[in-house]
C-alpha positions as CSV (number, residue, x, y, z in Angstrom):
1,M,120.0,102.3,109.9
2,T,120.4,99.4,112.3
3,I,122.4,100.0,115.5
4,P,125.6,98.0,115.2
5,D,126.4,95.3,117.8
6,Q,129.8,96.9,118.6
7,V,128.1,99.8,120.4
8,T,128.4,97.7,123.6
9,D,132.0,96.7,123.0
10,L,134.0,97.8,126.1
11,A,137.2,97.0,124.2
12,L,136.6,100.2,122.2
13,F,137.5,102.0,125.5
14,G,140.4,99.6,126.2
15,F,138.6,97.4,128.8
16,S,137.7,93.8,129.2
17,D,134.5,92.5,130.9
18,Q,136.7,91.2,133.7
19,A,138.3,94.6,134.3
20,V,134.8,96.3,134.4
21,R,133.5,93.7,136.9
22,R,136.5,94.1,139.1
23,A,135.9,97.9,139.2
24,L,132.2,97.5,139.9
25,G,133.1,95.0,142.6
26,K,135.2,97.8,144.3
27,V,132.1,100.0,144.4
28,K,129.3,97.6,145.2
29,V,130.2,97.0,148.8
30,G,128.7,97.6,152.2
31,E,125.9,100.1,152.1
32,V,126.1,100.8,148.4
33,D,122.9,99.6,146.8
34,Y,123.7,100.4,143.1
35,A,126.7,101.5,141.0
36,D,127.4,102.1,137.4
37,L,130.2,103.1,135.0
38,Y,129.6,105.5,132.2
39,F,132.1,105.4,129.4
40,E,132.1,108.2,126.9
41,S,134.0,109.2,123.8
42,R,133.1,112.4,122.0
43,Q,134.3,114.2,118.9
44,S,132.9,117.6,118.2
45,E,133.5,120.5,115.8
46,S,132.1,124.0,115.6
47,V,132.6,126.7,113.0
48,S,131.3,130.2,113.2
49,M,131.3,133.1,110.8
50,E,130.7,136.9,111.3
51,E,130.9,139.7,108.7
52,G,131.8,137.2,106.1
53,I,134.8,136.0,108.0
54,V,135.3,132.7,109.8
55,K,136.0,133.9,113.3
56,R,136.2,130.6,115.1
57,A,136.8,126.9,114.2
58,V,137.2,124.4,117.0
59,K,137.7,120.7,117.1
60,N,137.6,118.7,120.3
61,L,138.2,115.1,121.3
62,S,137.4,113.9,124.8
63,Q,137.0,110.6,126.5
64,G,136.6,109.3,130.0
65,V,134.6,107.3,132.5
66,G,132.3,108.4,135.4
67,V,131.8,106.1,138.4
68,R,128.7,106.4,140.5
69,A,127.7,104.7,143.8
70,T,124.4,105.2,145.6
71,A,123.7,104.3,149.2
72,G,120.2,105.4,150.1
73,E,119.9,109.1,149.4
74,K,123.7,109.5,149.3
75,T,125.6,109.5,146.0
76,G,129.3,109.1,145.5
77,F,130.7,110.1,142.1
78,A,134.2,110.2,140.6
79,Y,135.6,110.3,137.1
80,S,138.8,109.8,135.2
81,D,139.8,111.1,131.8
82,E,142.5,108.4,131.7
83,L,141.1,105.1,130.5
84,T,143.3,102.5,132.2
85,P,142.2,99.8,134.6
86,R,144.2,101.4,137.4
87,D,142.6,104.8,137.0
88,L,139.2,103.2,136.8
89,E,139.8,101.4,140.1
90,I,141.0,104.6,141.7
91,A,137.8,106.4,140.6
92,A,135.7,103.4,141.9
93,D,137.4,103.6,145.3
94,A,136.7,107.4,145.4
95,A,133.0,106.9,144.5
96,R,132.6,104.2,147.2
97,Y,134.4,106.4,149.8
98,I,132.2,109.4,149.0
99,A,129.1,107.2,149.5
100,S,130.5,106.4,153.0
101,S,130.7,102.7,152.5
102,P,133.3,100.5,154.1
103,H,135.5,98.3,151.9
104,S,134.5,94.7,151.7
105,G,134.2,92.3,148.8
106,A,130.9,91.8,146.9
107,P,130.1,89.7,143.9
108,V,129.0,91.4,140.7
109,P,126.8,89.5,138.2
110,A,128.5,88.5,134.9
111,T,127.9,91.1,132.2
112,H,125.1,90.6,129.7
113,R,125.0,92.9,126.7
114,E,121.9,94.5,125.4
115,R,121.4,96.7,122.4
116,P,119.1,99.7,122.8
117,V,115.5,98.8,122.2
118,R,115.1,101.9,119.9
119,D,116.8,103.1,116.7
120,L,115.8,106.8,116.6
121,Y,118.6,108.3,114.6
122,P,121.1,107.3,111.9
123,I,124.6,106.4,112.8
124,E,126.3,109.3,111.0
125,P,130.0,109.4,109.9
126,S,132.5,110.6,112.3
127,V,132.9,114.4,112.5
128,A,136.4,114.0,111.2
129,D,134.9,112.6,108.0
130,I,133.1,115.8,107.2
131,A,135.5,118.4,105.8
132,T,135.7,121.8,107.5
133,S,135.6,123.4,104.1
134,E,132.1,122.0,103.6
135,R,130.9,123.8,106.7
136,V,132.6,127.0,105.7
137,D,131.0,126.8,102.2
138,L,127.6,126.5,103.9
139,L,128.2,129.5,106.1
140,N,129.3,131.6,103.1
141,L,126.0,130.6,101.3
142,I,124.1,131.7,104.4
143,D,125.9,135.1,104.6
144,A,125.1,135.8,100.9
145,E,121.5,134.7,101.2
146,A,120.8,137.0,104.2
147,R,122.4,140.0,102.5
148,R,120.3,139.3,99.4
149,Y,117.1,139.3,101.4
150,D,117.3,143.0,102.2
151,P,120.0,145.6,101.9
152,R,119.2,146.7,105.5
153,I,120.8,143.5,106.8
154,K,124.2,144.8,107.9
155,N,125.7,141.9,109.7
156,V,125.3,138.1,109.6
157,M,126.5,135.6,112.2
158,A,126.2,131.9,111.6
159,S,127.5,128.8,113.3
160,F,127.4,125.1,112.8
161,N,128.0,122.6,115.6
162,H,128.3,118.9,115.2
163,E,129.2,116.1,117.6
164,Y,129.5,112.4,117.5
165,K,129.3,110.7,120.9
166,R,129.7,107.0,121.8
167,I,128.7,105.8,125.3
168,V,128.6,102.5,127.1
169,V,126.9,102.0,130.5
170,A,127.9,99.1,132.8
171,T,126.0,98.5,136.0
172,T,126.2,96.3,139.1
173,E,123.1,94.5,137.8
174,G,125.3,93.0,135.1
175,L,123.9,95.2,132.3
176,V,126.2,96.5,129.6
177,V,124.4,98.7,127.0
178,G,125.7,101.3,124.6
179,D,124.7,103.9,122.0
180,V,126.2,106.1,119.3
181,Q,124.6,109.6,119.3
182,P,125.0,112.2,116.5
183,L,123.9,115.7,117.2
184,S,124.1,118.9,115.2
185,R,122.7,122.5,115.0
186,L,122.8,125.3,112.6
187,Q,122.0,128.8,113.8
188,V,121.8,132.1,112.0
189,T,121.6,135.6,113.5
190,C,121.0,138.8,111.4
191,I,121.3,142.4,112.4
192,A,119.3,145.0,110.5
193,E,119.8,148.7,110.6
194,E,117.8,151.7,109.4
195,N,118.2,155.3,110.4
196,G,120.1,154.4,113.5
197,N,117.6,151.7,114.5
198,R,119.3,148.4,114.9
199,Q,117.3,145.1,115.4
200,I,118.2,141.5,115.6
201,G,116.6,138.2,114.3
202,T,117.7,134.7,115.1
203,F,116.6,131.3,113.7
204,G,118.0,127.8,113.3
205,G,117.4,124.2,113.6
206,G,119.0,120.8,114.0
207,G,118.6,117.4,115.7
208,R,120.3,114.0,115.7
209,V,121.0,114.4,112.0
210,G,124.0,114.7,109.7
211,F,125.4,117.6,107.7
212,A,123.3,116.7,104.6
213,F,120.1,117.5,106.5
214,Y,120.8,121.2,106.2
215,R,121.0,121.2,102.5
216,E,118.0,119.0,102.0
217,E,114.8,120.9,101.2
218,D,116.9,124.1,101.3
219,R,116.7,124.1,105.1
220,Y,119.7,126.4,105.5
221,R,118.0,128.9,103.2
222,H,114.8,128.8,105.3
223,Y,116.7,129.4,108.5
224,T,118.5,132.3,106.9
225,R,115.4,134.0,105.6
226,E,113.6,133.6,108.9
227,A,116.4,135.2,110.8
228,A,116.5,138.1,108.2
229,R,112.7,138.4,108.2
230,Q,112.6,138.8,112.0
231,A,115.3,141.5,112.0
232,I,113.6,143.5,109.3
233,L,110.2,143.1,111.0
234,N,111.5,144.4,114.2
235,L,112.6,147.6,112.5
236,S,109.0,148.6,112.2
237,A,107.9,147.3,115.6
238,V,106.1,149.6,118.0
239,E,106.5,149.7,121.8
240,A,104.7,146.8,123.5
241,P,101.7,147.6,125.7
242,A,101.8,146.8,129.4
243,G,99.1,145.3,131.6
244,V,97.0,142.2,132.2
245,M,95.6,140.9,129.0
246,P,94.9,137.7,126.9
247,V,97.9,136.3,125.2
248,V,98.0,133.8,122.3
249,L,101.1,131.7,122.0
250,A,102.0,130.4,118.5
251,G,103.0,126.8,118.0
252,G,106.5,125.5,118.2
253,W,109.3,127.3,119.9
254,P,107.0,129.2,122.4
255,G,106.8,125.8,124.1
256,I,110.0,126.9,125.8
257,L,107.8,128.7,128.2
258,L,106.1,125.3,129.0
259,H,109.5,123.7,129.4
260,E,110.9,126.3,131.8
261,A,107.8,127.3,133.8
262,I,106.2,123.9,134.2
263,G,108.6,121.1,133.0
264,H,111.4,121.7,135.5
265,G,108.8,121.6,138.3
266,L,107.8,118.1,137.2
267,E,111.4,116.7,137.5
268,A,111.5,114.1,140.3
269,D,114.4,115.4,142.3
270,F,112.7,118.7,143.0
271,N,109.5,116.9,144.1
272,R,111.4,114.4,146.3
273,R,113.0,117.4,148.1
274,K,109.6,119.1,148.2
275,T,111.0,122.2,146.6
276,S,108.7,122.2,143.5
277,A,105.4,124.0,143.1
278,F,104.0,120.6,142.0
279,T,105.1,118.6,145.1
280,N,102.4,116.1,146.4
281,L,99.9,117.1,143.7
282,I,99.8,113.8,141.7
283,G,96.2,113.0,141.0
284,K,95.1,116.6,141.5
285,R,94.0,119.2,139.0
286,V,96.9,121.5,138.1
287,A,95.7,122.8,134.7
288,S,92.6,123.4,132.7
289,E,91.0,120.3,131.2
290,V,92.2,121.2,127.6
291,C,95.8,120.7,128.7
292,T,97.7,117.4,128.2
293,I,101.5,117.6,128.5
294,V,104.0,114.9,127.7
295,D,107.7,114.3,127.8
296,D,108.7,112.1,124.9
297,G,112.2,110.9,124.2
298,T,111.2,108.4,121.5
299,L,110.7,110.8,118.6
300,A,113.0,110.0,115.6
301,L,115.8,112.4,114.8
302,R,114.6,115.0,117.4
303,R,117.2,117.0,119.3
304,G,116.0,115.8,122.7
305,S,115.5,112.2,121.7
306,L,117.7,109.3,122.8
307,N,117.6,105.5,122.2
308,M,118.5,105.2,125.9
309,D,119.2,107.7,128.7
310,D,122.6,108.1,130.4
311,E,121.9,105.3,132.8
312,G,121.1,102.7,130.1
313,T,117.3,102.9,130.5
314,P,115.2,103.1,127.3
315,T,113.6,106.5,126.9
316,S,109.8,106.6,127.0
317,R,106.7,108.7,126.3
318,T,105.6,110.0,129.7
319,V,102.2,111.7,130.2
320,L,102.8,114.4,132.9
321,I,99.5,116.2,132.8
322,E,96.4,114.6,131.3
323,R,93.3,116.8,130.7
324,G,94.5,119.0,133.5
325,M,95.3,116.3,136.1
326,L,98.9,115.7,137.2
327,K,99.8,112.1,136.4
328,G,103.5,111.8,137.2
329,Y,107.0,113.1,137.3
330,I,110.2,112.7,135.1
331,T,112.5,110.3,136.8
332,D,116.0,108.9,136.9
333,R,117.0,105.7,138.7
334,L,117.8,107.3,142.1
335,N,114.7,109.4,142.5
336,A,112.4,106.7,141.0
337,R,113.7,104.2,143.6
338,L,113.6,106.7,146.6
339,M,110.1,107.9,145.7
340,G,108.7,104.5,144.7
341,I,107.4,105.7,141.3
342,P,108.0,104.5,137.7
343,L,111.3,104.8,136.0
344,T,110.8,107.0,132.9
345,G,114.3,106.9,131.2
346,N,115.1,110.6,131.9
347,G,118.5,110.1,133.7
348,R,120.7,112.5,131.8
349,R,124.2,114.0,132.2
350,E,126.2,116.5,130.3
351,D,129.3,114.3,130.0
352,F,131.3,111.6,131.9
353,Q,132.4,114.3,134.4
354,S,128.8,114.8,135.5
355,I,126.3,113.0,137.7
356,P,123.0,111.9,136.1
357,L,119.9,114.0,137.0
358,P,116.2,113.7,136.0
359,R,116.0,115.9,132.9
360,M,113.5,116.6,130.1
361,T,113.8,115.2,126.6
362,N,111.1,116.6,124.2
363,T,108.4,118.3,126.3
364,F,105.2,119.6,124.6
365,M,101.5,120.1,124.9
366,L,99.3,117.8,122.8
367,A,97.1,119.3,120.1
368,G,93.5,120.3,121.0
369,E,90.4,120.9,118.9
370,S,90.3,124.6,118.2
371,D,91.1,126.3,114.9
372,P,94.2,128.6,115.4
373,Q,92.4,131.4,113.6
374,D,89.4,131.1,115.8
375,I,91.7,131.4,118.8
376,I,93.1,134.7,117.5
377,R,89.6,135.9,116.5
378,S,88.5,135.3,120.1
379,V,90.8,138.0,121.4
380,K,89.6,141.6,121.3
381,R,92.8,143.2,122.6
382,G,95.9,141.2,123.5
383,L,99.3,139.9,122.4
384,Y,100.3,137.2,119.9
385,A,103.7,135.8,120.8
386,V,105.5,133.9,118.1
387,S,109.0,133.5,119.5
388,F,110.8,133.9,122.8
389,G,114.3,134.9,123.7
390,G,115.7,134.7,127.3
391,G,113.8,134.1,130.5
392,Q,114.1,133.3,134.2
393,V,112.1,130.8,136.3
394,D,111.9,130.1,140.1
395,I,111.3,126.3,140.4
396,T,109.9,126.6,143.9
397,N,106.9,128.6,142.9
398,G,106.9,128.4,139.1
399,K,107.1,132.2,138.7
400,F,108.7,133.2,135.4
401,V,109.7,136.2,133.2
402,F,110.1,135.6,129.5
403,S,111.0,138.1,126.7
404,A,109.3,137.8,123.4
405,S,111.6,138.2,120.4
406,E,108.7,138.2,117.9
407,A,105.2,139.4,119.0
408,Y,102.2,141.3,117.6
409,L,99.2,143.2,118.8
410,I,95.8,141.5,118.4
411,E,93.1,144.1,117.9
412,D,89.5,143.2,117.4
413,G,90.5,139.6,116.6
414,V,93.1,140.5,114.0
415,V,96.9,140.3,114.2
416,T,98.2,143.8,113.5
417,R,101.4,145.6,114.4
418,P,104.6,144.0,115.5
419,V,105.7,145.0,119.0
420,K,109.1,145.1,120.7
421,G,110.1,144.9,124.4
422,A,107.3,142.6,125.5
423,T,107.8,140.3,128.4
424,L,105.4,137.7,129.9
425,I,105.3,137.6,133.7
426,G,103.4,134.9,135.6
427,S,103.4,131.6,137.4
428,G,103.5,128.3,135.5
429,P,100.9,126.4,137.7
430,E,98.6,129.5,137.5
431,I,99.0,130.0,133.8
432,L,98.0,126.4,133.1
433,T,94.7,127.0,134.7
434,K,94.0,129.9,132.4
435,V,94.5,128.1,129.1
436,S,91.1,128.1,127.6
437,M,91.7,127.1,123.9
438,V,94.2,124.7,122.4
439,G,94.7,124.6,118.7
440,H,94.9,121.4,116.5
441,D,98.2,122.6,115.0
442,L,100.8,121.0,117.3
443,K,104.3,122.0,116.1
444,L,107.7,121.0,117.5
445,D,110.6,123.4,117.6
446,E,113.2,123.4,114.9
447,G,115.8,121.7,117.1
448,I,117.9,124.4,118.8
449,G,117.1,123.9,122.5
450,T,119.6,123.5,125.3
451,C,118.6,123.1,128.9
452,G,120.6,124.1,131.9
453,K,120.4,122.6,135.4
454,D,122.8,122.4,138.2
455,G,125.6,123.6,135.9
456,Q,124.9,120.9,133.3
457,S,123.6,121.5,129.8
458,V,121.8,118.9,127.7
459,P,120.0,119.1,124.3
460,V,116.2,119.2,124.5
461,G,113.1,119.7,122.4
462,V,109.9,121.7,123.0
463,G,106.6,122.0,121.3
464,L,103.2,123.7,121.5
465,P,100.0,124.1,119.5
466,T,98.5,127.6,119.3
467,I,97.0,128.3,122.7
468,R,95.0,131.1,124.3
469,I,95.9,132.2,127.9
470,D,93.0,134.2,129.1
471,E,94.9,136.4,131.4
472,I,98.7,137.1,131.9
473,T,100.7,140.1,132.9
474,V,102.6,141.7,130.0
475,G,105.5,143.9,130.8
476,G,105.8,146.5,128.0
477,T,107.7,149.6,127.1
478,Q,104.9,151.7,125.8
479,G,104.7,155.1,127.6
């Protein structure tokens, strides 16, 4: 669907071009080298069910404007949830003051409107146009499907979240550009019990798609059966072994390890401050030559994709590591300017109350040449990790700990028993050098990822082909 021209209409937020120029003129003074206004209107709804009962249904409407001023490395930021010219000018004064710039007049170019250069997702109906009863009916279908899967499924939790966000960015360069961004996610969790043994399974999906997406191709049924399958599987899981061993990561969601252990270390702000394990390593080998990693915000309908970032810059496909060599970082306007490196369209913020930061979009390793079955057959004794739960990462050195929510033993080149309690422990930069085989089966995750940084959360995507890591520490529970 073509992006409508009105996405850049400031009148939708109650402002004229003249009022916006006046506010920007209050900010772009003295030492301030750049300023922007970020207008946002968001409608969201979430419905969740547990034990066959709707436990929570929430609708939320929010709107406001964030004002940012940069002066060298300093940033001033203020916001208002009251959309009036007076409140906007107060926020503009505050942002300028925080950036420590004296008050003096400065001309701001006349506004010129641009539509986003991409059209990656459909403009869906407003959340209010989708009846809550339709969401509840879907959750009831999920509950029944999970219980039919196996009588050992004792509890089902399901949630559906949908938001419809409109943004307009106006800058002191005269640019006015806007976008309308739908986003939704369906998630299912099943709890299985047998002889006092309780296990959990979780699965879901989503993206910049509408409600109809989940009924198409019986996706909701697929999510439900996968969650139930994992829970039942874990009932028969044995204790995970411990020690240093080869590990095979399956395609798709295991790319979250790549996102956390490596991706954050390639964000420009950490490297400008020299707090990343990848600082000053551009042009140097940081991974085995079979590894090529990209961040791509231009993939249609994906959860991490955007027509433009939250600074009005078109998103892009950025090669971060190519055949083992570090090629670049993920940047926003501020860090790209201060570091003198390309702008990649990764300036993202949680909402109008938040300052933009360099953040990932969809981050994944490109497919290689190996057959996934050959990768498994190459391991005499090791672990096959299919899905991950929680984890922790230290950006300064890349060290991580991740728990596997679905994993199996590999014995004599064959995937055998499921295991529970397995954790992977290592360092992102070190692990990259130990990737010896990359499968030709690149798979992106189903669309459930949310990334946290500096107290802000944004939707992201991950992906991975089947890969072999020759040596990694596995923390297990086997006596």
